[in-house]
Structures are given as C-alpha cells and as structure tokens.
C-alpha positions in Angstrom: 0.0 0.0 0.0 2.9 2.3 0.5 3.6 2.4 -3.2 0.0 3.3 -3.9 0.1 6.1 -1.4 3.3 7.5 -2.8 1.5 8.0 -6.2 -1.4 9.9 -4.7 -2.0 13.2 -3.0 -3.5 11.6 0.1 -4.4 13.5 3.3 -2.0 13.4 6.1 -2.7 10.7 8.7 -2.7 11.4 12.4 0.8 11.7 13.9 2.1 8.3 14.7 -0.2 6.4 12.4 0.3 4.5 9.2 -1.9 3.0 6.5 -1.7 -0.8 6.2 -3.4 -3.3 4.0 -6.1 -5.2 5.8 -7.8 -7.0 2.9 -6.4 -7.4 -0.6 -8.5 -7.4 -3.7 -8.3 -11.1 -4.3 -9.5 -11.9 -0.8 -12.4 -9.5 -1.0 -13.6 -10.9 -4.4 -13.3 -14.5 -3.3 -15.4 -13.8 -0.2 -18.0 -12.1 -2.3 -18.3 -15.1 -4.5 -19.2 -17.1 -1.4 -21.6 -14.5 -0.1 -23.6 -14.1 -3.3 -24.1 -17.9 -3.7 -25.7 -18.0 -0.3 -27.7 -14.8 -1.1 -29.1 -16.3 -4.4 -30.0 -19.5 -2.5 -31.9 -17.6 0.1 -33.6 -15.4 -2.5 -34.8 -18.4 -4.4 -36.4 -19.8 -1.2 -38.3 -16.5 -0.7 -39.3 -16.3 -4.3 -40.3 -12.5 -4.2 -39.2 -9.6 -6.4 -35.8 -8.3 -5.2 -34.6 -4.7 -4.7 -30.9 -4.1 -3.9 -30.8 -1.1 -1.6 -27.3 0.5 -1.5 -26.4 2.7 1.4 -24.5 5.8 0.0 -21.8 6.4 -0.3 -19.8 3.6 1.3 -21.9 0.7 0.2 -21.8 1.3 -3.6 -18.7 -0.7 -4.4 -20.0 -3.6 -2.6 -23.5 -3.2 -4.1 -22.1 -3.2 -7.7 -19.9 -6.2 -7.1 -22.8 -8.1 -5.5 -25.1 -7.2 -8.3 -22.7 -8.4 -11.0 -22.6 -11.7 -9.4 -26.3 -12.3 -8.6 -28.2 -14.7 -10.7 -31.5 -13.5 -9.2 -33.2 -10.7 -11.2 -33.4 -7.5 -9.2 -33.7 -3.7 -9.4 -31.8 -1.1 -7.5 -32.5 1.7 -5.0 -30.2 3.9 -2.8 -30.5 5.7 0.4 -28.1 8.2 2.0 -28.3 8.6 5.7 -26.4 10.6 8.4 -26.3 10.9 12.1 -26.3 14.4 13.3 -25.9 16.1 16.7 -23.0 16.4 19.2 -20.0 14.5 18.0 -19.7 12.7 21.4 -23.3 11.5 21.4 -23.9 7.8 20.8 -27.6 8.2 20.6 -28.0 10.7 17.7 -31.1 10.4 15.5 -30.7 9.3 11.9 -31.3 11.9 9.2 -32.4 10.8 5.7 -30.5 12.9 3.1 -31.7 10.9 0.1 -34.2 8.0 -0.5 -34.5 6.7 -4.0 -36.3 3.4 -4.2 -38.9 1.7 -6.2 -42.0 0.5 -4.4 -40.9 -2.0 -1.8 -44.2 -3.4 -0.6 -44.2 -7.2 -0.8 -40.7 -7.4 -2.1 -37.4 -8.7 -0.7 -35.1 -5.8 0.1 -31.3 -6.6 0.3 -29.6 -3.7 2.2 -26.0 -3.4 1.2 -23.6 -1.4 3.3 -19.8 -1.1 3.8 -19.4 -1.5 7.5 -21.4 -2.4 10.6 -20.0 -0.8 13.7 -22.4 0.6 16.4 -25.3 -0.9 14.6 -27.5 2.1 15.2 -27.9 3.3 11.6 -28.3 -0.1 10.0 -30.8 -1.2 12.7 -32.7 2.1 12.2 -32.8 1.5 8.4 -34.0 -2.1 8.7 -36.7 -1.2 11.2 -37.8 1.8 9.1 -38.1 -0.4 6.1 -40.3 -2.9 7.9 -42.6 -0.4 9.6 -43.0 2.1 6.7 -42.4 0.3 3.4 -43.8 -3.2 4.2 -41.4 -5.5 2.3 -41.9 -9.2 2.5 -38.3 -9.7 3.7 -35.3 -7.6 4.6 -31.8 -9.1 4.3 -28.6 -7.1 5.1 -25.2 -7.5 3.7 -22.1 -5.8 4.9 -18.5 -6.0 3.9 -17.0 -5.4 7.3 -18.3 -6.1 10.8 -16.7 -4.2 13.8 -18.4 -6.0 16.8 -16.2 -4.2 19.4 -18.1 -1.0 18.5 -21.6 -2.4 18.8 -24.1 -0.3 20.8 -27.3 -2.0 19.8 -27.8 -5.8 19.4 -28.0 -5.9 15.5 -26.3 -8.6 13.4 -26.2 -8.4 9.6 -27.5 -11.5 7.7 -24.3 -11.7 5.6 -20.8 -10.5 6.7 -17.8 -10.4 4.6 -15.1 -10.0 7.3 -14.7 -9.0 10.9 -12.4 -6.1 11.6 -10.7 -4.8 14.7 -11.4 -1.4 16.1 -9.4 0.5 13.5 -10.4 3.1 10.8 -10.9 1.4 7.5 -10.5 3.0 4.1 -10.9 1.7 0.6 -13.5 -0.3 -1.3 -16.1 2.4 -0.9 -14.8 3.8 2.4 -13.0 7.0 2.5 -10.5 9.0 4.6 -11.3 12.7 4.2 -12.9 12.0 0.9 -10.1 9.8 -0.6 -9.7 6.2 -1.1 -13.2 5.1 -2.0 -12.1 3.7 -5.4 -9.4 1.4 -4.0 -10.2 -2.3 -4.7 -8.7 -3.3 -1.4 -9.2 -2.2 2.3 -6.6 -0.5 4.3 -6.6 0.5 8.0 -5.2 3.4 9.9 -3.1 2.0 12.8 -0.3 3.1 15.1 3.1 2.8 13.3 4.7 -0.7 13.8 1.7 -2.1 15.7 0.5 -5.6 14.5 -2.9 -6.0 12.9 -5.3 -7.7 15.3 -6.9 -10.9 14.2 
C-alpha cells in the first residue's frame, strides 16, 4: 500500500499512524463469490421480487460487485443517511438525506452497506423499512463487521469480514474523501503495531 500512497495526494494521517493493507482485492472478491451464492439461494427460497438497496456512499462498491454476481433478477435503490448532533453523542437520530427506491411493498429488500459498527444506523434503516415500506423480507449484507463498537444488538445477515477497532479506508470507504475507489481495504493504525486478528 505504501507504493499506492506515494503515487497519490493523500491527506496526512494522524501523527504516529500509518496505513496498512487489511484485505487485498483477491481476498475480497473470493469472499463475495461465497456470499452471493448464499444470497441467491436464500432469495430463491423466498421467491419474491428483489430490490438491492445500497447505502450511500460507502456501500456502492459492494453493491455493484454483489449485483454483478447475482443470478437473481433485481432492481436497485439507494439511500443516503447521516447521524447528526453532538460528536460525542452515541444516541444521535438518523437523518435521511436521500431516499430513492422503487415500491418496496411485498418485495425482498437486500440492504448493502460497507461497515457495521455501532449498529444504530443499519438497525434504524431495517426497522424503518419494515414499519413504513412493508417489504416481504429484509436481508442485510455488509463487507465489514466491527463488533467491538456495537451499541445495539444488531447482526447483519451476511458479513464479509470481521475487523478490529481500526479506521478502514478503501473499497467504498474514505479517509477525508479519498480512497473510495481502491479495490482493497486499508486500515489506519499506530506505526509498527500488528494488525489484530
């Protein structure tokens, strides 16, 4: 990853930190092959029209890669959400910044997001879908799960990889607006420290 960074104008990292590769492209793509086989199997059992619902901006790389692999016919939708309020608050309400979906009543909605950490936003989205849009089923897919940060008891239906409590960048996730286009995932960590398993 050092070579990649040397070729880019990348924002300065916090003092004493470095960017290290956490997941390479081949590892991510191989795991997605497995996840989508399981997803197609589940969707066939439900036998309902399917909507892939990508959470902007971070979930779009994952959504497109999942969509390309799916054998199940489907259409797309997107939502953009944010948490607002005091930066130290763990109970900030969710703000809907954009909601672009087809009719979801009676359909299977596959929510696709980059990372599950506190669980508050994804839990809110799934509950809002169920209570206000009346899908037949809701299934959530995340690339990364950071269980050490969980604040509500929410678990995604399909998880790519578990990640320690480190800041992730790449494959849809950004650091100060940069890195979303990387096909791999890096983490910001203290210089010289090992990556936790």
